[in-house]
C-alpha positions, -999 to 999 in steps of 0.1 A, spaced: 0 0 0 30 23 3 30 45 -28 62 62 -39 50 81 -69 76 87 -95 56 114 -114 66 150 -116 40 160 -90 26 144 -59 -6 150 -39 -8 155 -2 -25 175 26 -12 192 57 -39 178 80 -74 162 81 -106 165 103 -104 144 135 -139 140 146 -150 110 125 -180 106 102 -204 100 132 -185 123 156 -170 92 173 -142 112 189 -166 135 207 -188 107 219 -159 86 232 -141 115 249 -172 127 267 -180 91 277 -145 89 292 -151 121 311 -183 107 324 -165 75 336 -186 54 312 -156 40 293 -120 34 302 -89 52 289 -81 22 267 -116 23 252 -111 60 243 -76 53 228 -90 24 208 -116 47 192 -88 72 184 -67 44 168 -96 33 146 -103 69 136 -67 74 125 -67 42 105 -100 53 89 -86 87 80 -55 73 63 -76 48 44 -99 77 32 -69 97 20 -52 68 2 -85 57 -14 -90 92 -27 -56 89 -44 -32 109 -22 4 100 -27 16 112 7 -3 112 40 4 132 72 5 117 107 5 132 141 -21 157 129 -47 138 150 -54 150 185 -77 140 214 -82 177 221 -58 202 205 -25 202 186 -9 229 208 -18 210 239 -1 179 223 30 200 216 32 212 252 28 176 264 56 164 240 79 192 252 71 187 289 56 222 293 31 211 320 21 235 347 28 224 383 -9 226 392 -16 198 368 11 174 379 -11 159 406 -28 139 378 -13 113 355 -18 101 320 -50 111 302 -64 127 334 -34 151 334 -39 158 297 -75 167 302 -69 186 334 -47 209 313 -75 212 287 -106 215 310 -94 222 345 -105 204 377 -121 215 409 -86 222 422 -68 235 392 -77 259 364 -71 248 328 -47 264 303 -60 296 288 -78 292 255 -78 316 225 -84 316 188 -61 299 163 -50 329 142 -81 342 123 -101 310 124 -129 299 147 -107 271 161 -96 276 197 -62 264 209 -48 259 244 -21 284 253 10 268 268 23 286 300 61 292 301 84 309 325 121 316 329 124 285 350 106 262 325 126 230 320 116 213 288 117 175 286 111 156 253 85 129 252 82 118 215 58 90 222 29 103 203 45 112 169 66 81 170 36 58 179 14 73 153 41 70 126 45 33 136 8 27 136 5 40 101 35 20 89 20 -12 102 -11 -4 82 10 2 50 13 40 50 46 58 50 35 91 65 50 125 71 47 135 108 34 170 115 50 190 144 44 225 157 77 243 151 98 258 179 94 294 170 56 293 166 53 272 198 70 299 218 53 328 201 19 312 207 26 306 244 21 330 272 44 341 301 35 322 333 58 345 353 42 376 367 72 398 369 97 415 347 94 415 309 100 378 302 88 365 269 86 328 260 108 333 229 137 338 253 136 300 258 144 292 221 180 282 228 167 258 255 141 243 232 160 238 199 181 209 212 148 190 219 138 195 183 172 182 172 167 151 193 132 146 180 145 147 144 170 121 152 144 99 169 122 102 139 150 93 115 158 62 135 122 52 131 123 54 93 107 88 88 117 103 54 100 137 56 88 157 86 64 187 84 74 215 108 45 240 111 55 276 116 22 295 111 34 325 131 56 335 102 26 348 82 22 375 108 43 406 111 76 396 128 105 419 136 139 413 121 151 400 154 126 371 152 135 364 116 171 362 125 162 336 151 143 317 125 173 316 103 195 304 131 171 277 143 167 261 109 203 262 101 209 243 133 182 218 127 192 213 91 227 205 104 215 176 125 235 146 113 207 120 112 174 135 104 144 133 80 141 159 53 124 190 67 96 208 51 85 240 69 48 247 65 30 280 68 -6 288 62 -33 314 65 -16 340 44 16 356 29 50 349 44 64 383 33 98 389 47 99 354 62 100 338 28 135 347 17 147 339 52 133 304 51 144 299 14 179 309 25 182 282 51 193 246 41 159 231 49 146 207 22 113 224 12 84 247 20 46 243 22 30 276 11 -6 288 12 -13 300 -24 -49 310 -19 -65 343 -9 -39 366 7 -14 337 3 -16 339 -34 11 366 -32 35 339 -20 37 326 -56 47 360 -69 72 364 -41 87 329 -48 91 337 -85 110 368 -76 133 348 -54 140 324 -82 120 295 -67 133 265 -48 156 248 -73 165 213 -62 140 214 -33 104 206 -26 74 228 -27 40 218 -13 17 241 -32 -14 249 -12 -36 258 -42 -69 244 -28 -86 266 -2 -85 246 30 -107 270 49 -138 275 27 -163 251 12 -167 263 -23 -157 240 -51 -124 250 -66 -123 271 -97 -102 243 -112 -90 261 -144 -77 291 -123 -63 268 -96 -46 246 -122 -28 276 -136 -14 283 -101 -3 247 -98 15 249 -131 33 281 -120 43 264 -88 55 233 -106 81 255 -125 95 268 -93 109 238 -75 127 205 -80 96 186 -67 61 198 -63 32 184 -43 -3 197 -48 -22 203 -15 -47 223 3 -37 257 17 -39 245 54 -51 216 74 -86 205 64 -95 206 101 -114 238 93 -140 223 69 -167 196 73 -159 161 63 -181 152 33 -208 171 14 -224 138 3 -234 131 39 -257 162 39 -290 151 25 -301 173 -3 -272 197 -2 -252 182 -30 -284 176 -50 -298 211 -45 -265 229 -53 -247 206 -77 -210 212 -80 -211 242 -57 -195 228 -26 -163 209 -17 -158 196 19 -127 177 31 -132 145 11 -141 165 -21 -110 186 -16 -89 154 -17 -104 147 -51 -96 182 -63 -60 179 -52 -56 145 -70 -71 159 -102 -47 188 -102 -17 165 -96 -28 143 -124 -30 173 -147 5 183 -138 17 147 -145 -3 139 -176 -11 173 -191 -42 195 -191 -59 173 -217 -60 145 -192 -83 166 -169 -102 186 -196 -135 171 -185 -130 181 -149 -119 216 -158 -150 221 -180 -173 208 -153 -158 231 -128 -163 262 -150 -199 252 -157 -207 247 -120 -192 280 -110 -210 300 -136 -243 283 -126 -237 294 -90 -227 330 -98 -258 335 -121 -283 318 -98 -312 339 -85 -304 324 -51 -272 345 -51 -283 379 -65 -312 400 -50 -314 435 -66 -336 449 -38 -310 440 -12 -283 456 -32 -302 488 -37 -309 491 0 -272 485 9 -261 511 -16 -284 537 0 -268 535 35 -254 568 47 -235 582 76 -267 590 96 -276 553 96 -245 546 117 -252 572 144 -275 568 174 -277 606 177 -263 611 212 -231 601 230 -228 576 258 -231 600 287 -265 612 276 -277 577 267 -265 564 301 -286 589 320 -317 579 302 -310 542 305 -303 543 342 -335 562 348 -355 537 328 -339 505 341 -333 513 378 -305 488 382 -282 485 413 -245 491 411 -226 462 396 -257 447 379 -256 410 375 -265 392 343 -255 363 321 -243 363 285 -274 346 270 -277 309 268 -286 285 296 -277 248 297 -290 228 268 -304 199 286 -309 164 273 -346 170 271 -341 201 249 -318 181 225 -343 153 225 -371 176 216 -351 192 188 -343 157 174 -380 147 175 -389 179 157 -364 172 129 -377 136 124 -414 146 126 -422 130 159 -430 164 174 -451 190 158 -438 226 156 -466 237 180 -457 210 205 -420 219 202 -427 256 208 -446 246 240 -416 226 252 -394 257 246 -419 280 264 -418 257 294 -380 260 294 -382 298 292 -406 299 321 -382 277 341 -351 298 332 -368 330 341 -379 316 375 -344 302 381 -328 336 375 -354 354 397 -347 329 425 -309 334 421 -314 372 423 -300 382 389 -307 418 379 -310 415 341 -324 383 328 -322 363 296 -346 338 282 -319 311 280 -321 305 242 -335 270 244 -349 272 209 -315 280 194 -293 253 180 -264 276 176 -258 314 178 -251 317 141 -270 288 126 -303 298 143 -303 331 125 -289 317 92 -319 294 90 -342 324 91 -324 347 67 -326 346 30 -292 342 14 -280 314 38 -283 277 37 -277 254 67 -261 220 68 -272 188 85 -238 171 89 -214 199 83 -196 196 117 -164 214 123 -143 213 155 -143 246 175 -124 233 205 -120 200 222 -154 182 219 -172 213 209 -183 210 173 -203 235 153 -221 234 119 -212 267 102 -240 277 78 -232 287 42 -237 323 32 -242 320 -5 -263 349 -16 -276 384 -9 -290 385 27 -324 398 39 -348 391 68 -382 378 56 -398 380 91 -389 387 127 -367 360 142 -365 365 180 -392 391 188 -419 367 200 -395 348 222 -383 380 238 -418 394 243 -429 361 259 -399 361 283 -404 397 293 -441 390 300 -430 366 328 -410 391 349 -408 427 360 -370 426 356 -355 436 322 -349 407 298 -323 411 272 -330 406 235 -302 384 221 -288 387 186 -256 376 168 -237 405 152 -229 408 115 -191 402 118 -197 370 137 -224 360 113 -197 361 86 -168 348 106 -187 317 118 -202 309 84 -186 298 52 -189 330 32 -195 337 -4 -163 343 -24 -178 364 -52 -180 398 -35 -160 418 -9 -168 408 27 -176 444 36 -205 443 12 -218 410 27 -215 424 62 -235 454 53 -263 433 40 -263 412 72 -263 443 93 -293 457 76 -312 425 82 -303 425 118 -311 462 121 -347 453 112 -347 428 141 -332 453 166 -358 480 159 -386 454 161 -373 442 195 -373 478 207 -409 483 195 -419 452 214 -408 468 247 -374 451 250 -352 477 269 -318 459 266 -306 444 234 -273 424 232 -256 421 198 -228 396 202 -196 401 183 -172 374 197 -155 371 163 -145 407 159 -109 400 169 -105 366 153 -113 380 119 -86 406 122 -63 402 92 -30 387 102 -9 414 84 -10 448 100 -13 466 67 -47 450 60 -63 457 94 -75 493 91 -99 486 62 -112 455 80 -118 474 112 -135 502 94 -162 480 78 -165 458 109 -173 488 132 -195 503 105 -216 471 103 -221 469 141 -231 506 142 -255 501 113 -271 471 132 -279 492 163 -281 527 149 -318 529 147 -327 527 184 -335 554 209 -311 566 237 -331 548 264 -326 514 247 -294 499 261 -271 482 236 -248 454 248 -222 435 230 -201 404 239 -167 392 229 -147 361 240 -115 341 238 -92 363 217 -63 387 222 -81 421 222 -52 444 224 -51 450 186 -87 460 184 -93 482 215 -97 514 194 -123 496 173 -141 483 204 -144 519 216 -156 530 182 -184 505 183 -199 526 211 -219 499 227 -234 510 260 -221 478 277 -195 453 266 -190 419 283 -159 399 274 -138 370 285 -115 377 313 -114 348 338 -88 325 321 -65 355 314 -67 366 351 -86 398 342 -58 411 320 -83 427 297 -93 451 325 -59 468 324 -59 469 286 -93 485 284 -84 510 312 -52 519 294 -71 525 262 -95 548 280 -126 527 274 -154 551 282 -186 530 285 -197 502 308 -179 469 310 -186 434 322 -153 414 323 -162 378 327 -155 366 363 -162 329 357 -147 307 331 -176 287 317 -154 264 296 -142 246 327 -164 224 349 -150 240 381 -173 262 402 -156 295 412 -161 304 448 -174 338 460 -141 351 471 -125 344 437 -153 363 420 -151 392 445 -114 395 437 -121 397 400 -148 423 405 -126 444 428 -100 445 400 -127 457 376 -141 483 400 -107 498 407 -104 505 369 -140 514 360 -158 525 392 -196 525 388 -194 513 351 -189 476 360 -212 446 354 -209 411 369 -213 382 344 -197 350 333 -173 351 304 -196 333 279 -230 316 275 -239 286 297 -250 263 269 -223 237 274 -226 236 312 -249 215 334 -275 231 357 -259 221 390 -226 238 383 -243 268 365 -267 272 395 -239 271 421 -216 295 401 -244 320 395 -253 320 432 -217 328 440 -217 355 413 -248 372 428 -233 369 464 -200 384 452 -218 413 435 -237 420 467 -205 419 488 -187 444 466 -218 467 467 -217 465 505 -180 472 505 -186 503 484 -215 515 506 -194 510 538 
């Protein structure tokens, strides 16, 4: 089964989805956490998934397969484990329990911080490093998975996070001085040299070393370290051939540095912003005598490739290196597994979409074209052109009325008319809230009963009317629960919502939802991003009746809950035939209609969540101003039609916000809530330093961990916020409670309310 193709081009990928066709990894992992299966049971599921993945790739015709791209939770967590970067607080556990303690935390120990993987919706776990960190190599996982593949007949290319990116993506665990993890590079490189030797002893021919941080702006000092590191690693006496992989964009100044080292090849993203890599490589004179993995298939979106255009890029790439492999631009982790598993999707939109398995076929077609000539794939090139033209000319894509409305937007539509101080006075008079108001972010636990009701609705066992009554019962329960706990501003709990983006996508023209389009967001959290394929409009109100019903159950204010336009784009697969700014404007106008209808229905607080604002920030600084301009504009367009007395909230989570603080201020939401617990309230100092002028709710409880924070811990967090913002502080978790169970949510919220009351009393005293 080992295939050593002697053609001029090979076919490969940088990584593949882990979840399994039936989400086997999620089910097995959560069963292990619930003590329903053993560690060996979980590991056996993982072994079978790896074998299935390799078989799929080989059956599709790939010449070279990756290994060690599989993870039980996260690839950065795996790298930290391999390098011995394990915090002391997690060393009380062993084996898988220690691994998952780092990922999820325990009652005694907080987990590693989690943040977004570059500008994707994937979350990675952030290694914690200090000046006293002692690395210790444990190569068990990459070696074992290479051996496992070899026994099955596959000679694979192990995938490893590179030393520079590992350190740049880590955080200082030391609260003093100006230590940065990159200072540990000299200490880390010998472990990578040892790893290369161990891989070579095992029979590894090629190793893929991922350095994605090099597509971001890096100073000359870092690029000099990159040059030094890879000269040292290339000099290891017994090693596999090294290919350095980058993805998500243009390498820029890092490209000549990498090309100037003695490494054996590069994997380049040649799509989107990364297309400039091809021009840059041509100017450098290519990679004569070395290998190029040409990422000409978009690994992050689901549109079928424009094969004629893509084939031209592959042909250009083939002229620039001694050996070329056709590939996707990045790991296929970021797309669903197989479009044919989605009933009706492939039939309704023939030739429009390409999920992971279909991308394998596209890669193989292009490699065959390079090997045998364009005539050998003429039928596939023609079919691709026909399918693309059918999509772009479809009435599902173009709506003239939507385009006229978007073109008519003016500056007045983005302005609420009064500044925050005036709005604040009217809102406080209307709402009558105490100091440090308590609230939640939106969702309450999605119980087994709710999931069962949703499944019965899908298969016709429950009528829409009966389903709505189940949801109303849950809303009644959630409102009663919050009143009993003593929360000041309530939510209806969102029981009717399957996902914060998909729920709205299913009600907006221009979107289509998937049934089996699962993509990993983090750990066992999978989402089904909808597909934004045409001009967007709102046929009817989406949330108004639910908000009106919830408000009728209580005298306390209930927030209306919407997902903002930037997040609606970021967490969808977005059309590729017009600029994203125009698409965001269309979505904003549809949401604006919903905001004004909520206000007319008597909803006094409306939250428009934008958790993806930071994650969508372009990786290159030069591209950011334009993105932030239209991102802020789309938010302000969404909320610009309401009166001063209506309080507008927004929410953001799990990202590094320092680069977008000016944009957050420019959004001019009356209240912003954001993740803060895992980062030890670091965002408070950042917002204060930026002069954030409005109200703020830094999350005081990390809902992605099962641990319950005690009252004293929350009090400490609130005091940190109060010291910076005085009477402009809210008390809230750092995200919605959808993934938590009621016992822990109830206990944590009780502690949050008690903590808010304590700091009020402290202030009064």
